[in-house]
SEZAZA-149720 format. One record per residue: x, y, z of N, C-alpha, C in turn. Coordinates in steps of 0.001 Angstrom, whole numbers, plus 500000, padded with zeros to 6 digits. Layout:
N
XYZXYZXYZ...
***
This chain:
307
245504791151702476246476791897701995247212792323700688246989791191699274246942791494698000245804792719697513244683792114698406243799793490698239243939794853698161244991795101699004245084796343699314246434796970698415247248796436697710247768796251697411247617796447695338245944795492695333245274795964693989244742797293693664243705797741694927243980798873694739244384800342694741245910799941694776247080801205695000246953801402693588247630803196693098247946803637692097249329803850691857249913803820691332251562803697690788251961804682690407252156806009690685252470807351689121253493807059689074253701807753687301254489807878687042254825808914685523255909809603686010255710810750684986255411810490683756255052811394682891254856811576681386256282811393681084257151812359681352258781811722680694259178810349680575258440809831682028259392808145682099258770807543681249257418808074680884256545807020679979257110806993678689257381808194678346257882808259677393259349807783676903259922807972677876260991807472677722261485805843677322260656805178678178260498803833678167259825803579677065258900804145676318258670804180675008259817803665674035260687805011674325261655805233673439262616803893673398262780803686674764263767802514675144263251800848674397262030801101674004261508799550673909261686799990672271261162801131671511261577800986670300262449800994669787263764801059670861265010801338670357265613799685670323264780799007671324265293797066671126264475796945670179263453797427669805262880796550668436263557796710667267263752798284667080264745798627665732266002797940665729266654797398667168268277796959667077267694795491667214266581794464666867265971793190667092265638793064665137265070794167665000264575794053663170266439794309662392266845794642662664268628794683662295269026793503661717268066792208663062268766791400662722268035790135661879266535790640661501265789789995660526266396790124659392266337788951658535267093788554657245266609787093656568266881787184655803266159785777654922266134784131655612267040784510656354267224783001657198266673782835658135265586784184658959264666783695659780263369783053658609263124783530657826262405783169656824262442781625656603263661781689656038264165780082655651263782779526656461264226779587657932264147778946659160262888778236659643262122779461659180260021778972659887259712777418658115260063778135657239259893777496656654260490775817656620261716776148657304262387774910657324261589774173658337261444774518659127260560774008660576259733774626660885258143774450659777256945774481659735256371774064661644256652773280661751255664772344662696256125773476663968257485773155663917258427774052665233257510775803665304257700776131664101256902777421664228256138778200664301254739776955663698253753777011664227253510776551666041254351775787666251253692774895667714254566776628668233255411776786668477256252778435668962255283779112669205254552779518668126253754781049668121252378780420668785252179778972668424250931778485669034251143779037670782252550778810671046252831778550672548252891779886673312252915781175672320253275782346672591251603782982672341250682782751671662248941783248671574247709782693671288248304780844672259246970780344672952247506779376673797249009778934673992249110777988675271249150779194676091250110780034676234249860780873677530248901781675677738248070782133677096246910782529677337246125781900678224245798780628677430244577779882678418244972779269679655246636779369679667247642778761681102246786780013682040247242781104681980247045782005682828245040782421682759244411782144681733242810782509682250242524781383683340243210779941682814242873778882683682243448779021685322244629779860685234245214779933686705244443780989687460244009782050686924242912782889687470241927782913687585241287781814687224240051780837687429240288780132688268240956779162688768241456778050689941241748779475691025242292780212690924242906780968692357242143782573692669241509782702691686240587784013691975241273784933692454242451785806691714243161786591692414242551787836692314242986788823692943241560790258692972241652790677691113241299791483691086241144792192689609242078792794689113243064793631689571243814794260689164245061792866689281245246792322690130246236791203689537246219790072688452244731789813688062244700789002687184244531789614686020244502791100686229244468792051684822246032791845684423246516792220685447248487792152685163248774790748684450248519789536684998248955788410684673248019788171683150247490788233682882246706788554681018247280789312680421247801790545681239248472791647680006249830790974679579250619790154681025251816789526680565251752788126679971250768787166679607250653786664679169250245787408677631249982788453677057249704789088675828251098789392674872251668790040675967253062790238675447253801789423674720254457789698673310255099788929672994256324788603673590257283787365672955258469787268673740259298788291673643260535788044674909261285788544675248262398788206674549263409789572673889264447789307673298265846788658674331265942788688675455266072787963675964266410786221676177265377785616675401265021784740675417266318783757674453267118784223672999267522784112672674268527784018672819268757785692674106270502784540674587270824783539675782269164783371676428269280782042677094269084780634676030268554780938674865268722779877674246269477779243673576270521780305673325271959779933673188272644779039674367272546779889675518273174778812676556272776777771677202271483777637676479270603776336676886270807775486675667271505775607674738271494774638673626270552773857672665269941775531672555268058775338671897268686776047670263267455775764669717267879776098668311267797777713668113268986778496668457268837779855668406268007780936667147268469779823666021267606780833664502266622780985664876265844779906665160264677779745665227263697780520666439264548780547667665264193781541668502264217782608668415265099783087667264265484784566666802263821784751665857263863783816665018262185783825664318261559784123664811261057783540666137259417783438667050259433784747667972260697785294668087260697786720669198260256787252667932260967787902666400260713788506665684259290788767665163258653787330664856257333787267664368256203787597665368256429787059666864255554788315667324255979789024667784256682789516668150257387791181668031256682791905667240256511791694665751256159792279664956254688792658664880254072791618665255252812791235664868251910791878666630252783792594667103252227792304668664251189793734669036251606794285668085250105795466668032249134794966667668249200793333667410247940793404666370246936792494667794247540791283667983247938790691669311247400790428670200248764791341670971248133791728672520246918792752672813246445793741671494245201794078672576243918793171672134244175792273670894243316790823670397243257790237671996244364789470672545244373788174672919244030789316674389244455790015675383243886790792676387242425790844676063241693791087675020240647791266675340239954790207675227240063789157674618239426787766674725239564787356675818240601787168677009241050786930677775240017787272678890240180788906678986238843789874679872237580788902679709237493788578678167235838788282677821235690786689678490236701785873678732236360784547679223236556784351680993236754785565681361237201785782682316235707786961683446234982785818683392233321787319683933233729788242685166234554787541686117234877788920687322235804789861686827236711789541685610237596790591685412236982791456684436235547790829683747234854791669682468233636793034683022233621792488684531232519793039685327233161793893686190234295794116686644234926794709687980235190796149687525234886797309688321235209798704688120236753799151688539237360798218689213238638798297689695239618798761688636239460798689688062240572798603686518239978799591685509241044800215684917239889801123683776239982800164682237238649800579681837238370800128680619239242799947679608240193798700678937241046799593677754240574799586676472240606801110675717240003801242674239241369800919673563240533799606672702241495798838671529242187799248670899241092800401670219242194801377668959243290802594669319242975802754670546244461804104671345245694802834671112244698801693671996246504800713672681246485800247670912245937799585670213246583799140668534247300800531668012246951801929668171247767802983667569249219803042668336249138802901669196250625803248670330251257801971669999250877800807670292251346800082669945252382799927668745251229800104667707252045800337666302253030801342666021253008802098667064254009803408666771255493802858667598255193802477668866256013801584669722256781800541668816256072799881668333256729798760667400256570798327666313255967798898665662256018798885664056256969800199663092256658801332663946257671802195663005258982801517662958259871801109664245261335800932664412261225799603664159260577798959663906260744797373662589261094798045661324259880798840660663259767799118659740261292799426659458261363800685660225262951801372660018264037800891659893263762799490661011265132798881660936265245798070659631263934797307659329263901796665657887264761797382656835264450798643656838264729799597655282266271799834655332266710800390656917267978800125657197268858799090656831268651797254657091268839796321656910268662795946655119267866796760654934268141796837653532268600797412652365268865798896652828269631799724652522271448799470652995271453799611653899272944799661654182273003798093655145272925797307654416273004796232654884274701796206655756275583796173655082276983796646655761276594797500657472276130798056657356275934799076658629275509798755659056274103798368659070273464796959660217274358795836660206275004795156659846275421793948660091276954794858661528277414795776660883277929796238662425277195797182663779276378797480663409275650797721664354274692796889665238274141795896664672273316794264665461273791794559667078275309794515666752275390793236668761275780794827669404276253795828669172276207796570670321275451797436670250274134797843669280272752798044669720271932797200670541272417796080670007271372795020671531271680795198672187273069795266672561273506794716674212272787796056674950273331797273673959273155798800674886271291798746674900270571798361673941269565798250674229268673797964675537269091796771675639269187795653676538268764796121677830270377797277677675271654797699679224270461798904680056270157799823678928269149800758678479267969800571679248266945799072678842265802798828679516266151798276681141266387797305681389267257797386682560267661798017683128268648799829683031268584800361683868267339801374684038267029801861683115265514802358683358264404801819684337264306800599684037263258800004685259264018799869686405265618799837686487265465799906687950265442801224688448266075802297687545265720803697688229264231803968688632263043803649687641261672803479687813261837803122689210261842801451689579261739801188690923262491801732691727263373802476691456264423803251693187263210805058692746262821804879691911261590806356692110260835805710693118260158804756692304259189804381693549260045803470694728260722803886695387260907802716695834260140802802697894260102804070697871258927804114699266257728803814699310256887803365697680255691802817697850256043801504697475257224800966697387257077799513697406258021798914698404258557799960699512258724799290700507257507799609701852256906800357701229255593800300702400254769799097701791254797798873701168253735797401700268254568796133701109256101796208701718256307795118702796256053793847702125255392792665702956255331791279702660254174791365701885253514792044701319252543792017700704253015791509699320254153792131699436254637791466697904255515789753698208255258789387698670255852787686698911254689786815699008253631786333698794252821785943698112252300786487696595252180787510696061251890787936695071253798787235693825255022787494694668255952786698693478255977785507693825255175784440694888254629783230694987253838783114693101252742783930692995252438783540692279252589783640690949253843784627690414253995785273689285255284783959689361255985783389691006256441782229689612256156780900689366254639780965690000254231779634689391253906779893687818253224781237688056252907781248686211253807781088685781255038781792686136255893781431684944256574779872684535256684779319686018256983777789685976255942777466684626254763777392685362253504776566684164254255777646682586254385778585682116254466778855681116255582777906680377256963777414681445257886777126680881257678775901680394257033775423681548256345773512681513255576773697679692254583774194680041253872774476679033254480774476677953255526775092677336255947775388676194256718774330676067257676774010677106258227772735676936257938771483676272256131771221677160255446770162676598254708770042675500254537771368675131253827771565673770255000771247672872256013771369673100257407770827671760257161769302671552257164768780673039257350767034673183255520766696672441254750767253673268253868766408672200253677766590670713254447767862670231254399767874668741255409767305668089255949766168668920257131765758668738258274766354668159258759767613669194260159768270668474261482767554668864262833767877668377263762767567669157263186767998670144264611767633671212264833768437672728265510770144672292266250770470671778266698771667671503265183772997670743264401772174670370262950772736669836262817772881671064262493771798671993261194771643672973262106772934673355263363773209674187263992774201675030263395775464674209263507775084673663263054776923672835261900777335672566260992776328672733259948776506673115259653777026673982260106776104675163259766777134676663260417777423676778261344778147676750262158780090676613261378780917676598260491780771674820259963781353673976258615781661675157258228780678674913257393780705676264257078781616677643257836780968677991258198781708679744258900783039680029259300783636678452259954785238678667259452786134677666258981786941678572257909787913677672258236789361677872257799789885677067258200791238676764257718792359678539258217791974679010257900793056680074258029794492680544258959794984679718258640796624679244257785796516678487257332795875677455256215796890676500254980796380677798255037795729678736253647795302679446253598796432680372254779797020680874254767798083681460254112799649681010255283799662679531254379800581679030253045800652679093252505799584678758250893799522678572250202799752679251250349799065681075250152799450682330249858800898682695251472801118682460250657802873682556250193803810681576250118803292681042249611804735679658248294804516679648247507802996679606246338802856679305245784802113680413246195801893681706245671801721682751246205802270683756246462803539683998246833804398685236247398803878686133248682803315685519249844802862686201249280801861687796247764801004687924247315800486688517247950799265689107248115799475690606249204799109691096249100797865690844248103796516691420248266795680691190249586795132689705248408795623688604249418794657687112250714795462687134251045796919687315252314797519687297253392796441688214252709795624689955253410795545690426253739793162689826253123792984689172252715791673688863253395791717687804253555792791686333254347793001685371255627793086685728256188793898686765257445794440687341258364792934687570257979792060688776257748791031689277258227789932687929257219790432687265257872788604686320259106789281685168259299790545684926260218791038684144261662791186685057261367790604686409262807790089687029263124788822687150261575788432687650261598786367688039262493785847686603261699786548685570261929785325684280263498785022683507264261786120684073265739786410684136265625785869685065265700785519686095266337784785687457265530782854686597264571783139686357263920781559686006264503781100684371265051782146683627265551781920682272267090781204682692267435782373683455268900781904683255269294780662683809268133780198685115268467779412686116268211777626685084266804778162684494266938776587683383267676776543682675268503777771681376269716777289680564270792776825681013271140777705682346272093777020682957272216775442683255270743774533683792271398773323683524270487772730682537270262773173681361270465772422680021271194772465679743272427774093679995273726773965679281275065772727679633274577772279680837275416771163681346274678770062680432273451770214679704273327768669679123273035768330677865273771768427676865273511768501675619272880767828674659271901768021674199270980767357673486271448766293672965270654765033672569271389764217672243271161764128670475272782763370669945273360764216668864272521763794667735271665763024667750270485762430666701269259763543666810269802764719667363267989765775667197268925767001667335270542766823667261271137768461666968270893768765665711
***
């Protein structure tokens, strides 16, 4: 059943892809307005937590994903979608859920900012290395080959330019930047959610035709996301971090920037059905899992000596 989905191509208008890129750039600009010396100080004060947090993003989740793909052998498009999710930087919603979960919010913001700032380089690199580690994916002709340099160029436009612009505003107009931070971030997140909802509505005929095929795929996404959350928490525990930092690492590893993944799937993989649906399901499910996990942790305060 999933094989049919894997060969599907989901069309998306060029203007829609452009608007999605603008929405993501808007979010990165809003995140950059929050970047100040406290983030760098936080990383210097907690180097072990920072290193483990970035290792969870760049090493642990991609390796868990490669292992899960090798174990379950999903069709190539589905596997490529899982790998693309794992290569994306942390999503900005992780900061909000971290606050609700009594985690370390400053560490969360710092990890999201650093992973987003370097995503133009790390996303294509992680995806390429992951593909190399999976012979079935490397040899398939069912999905287009991604060109490293064009992907790097597009990500630089989507991520680096708004990041630098945000840093410039933060540096030259700090008072205006402080006033714009919260409303811009909220409106940018709402814009992205609205855009994805409209895109799914536009593709409702295709999605309804898929019917029951989505259920086993949703199960795979739930398993993948659960491993990411548990892996991030376990990495923090193995590294001897306090409970608040363990929760932060779990949410940073389990909540990825699925909107960026959709842009890449549509612009560089021709709207390959398996990839688009996996990334979309992840983008919906990680909001549910993040809300559930943070709700559970909000009811259990970390030990006083660890806060």
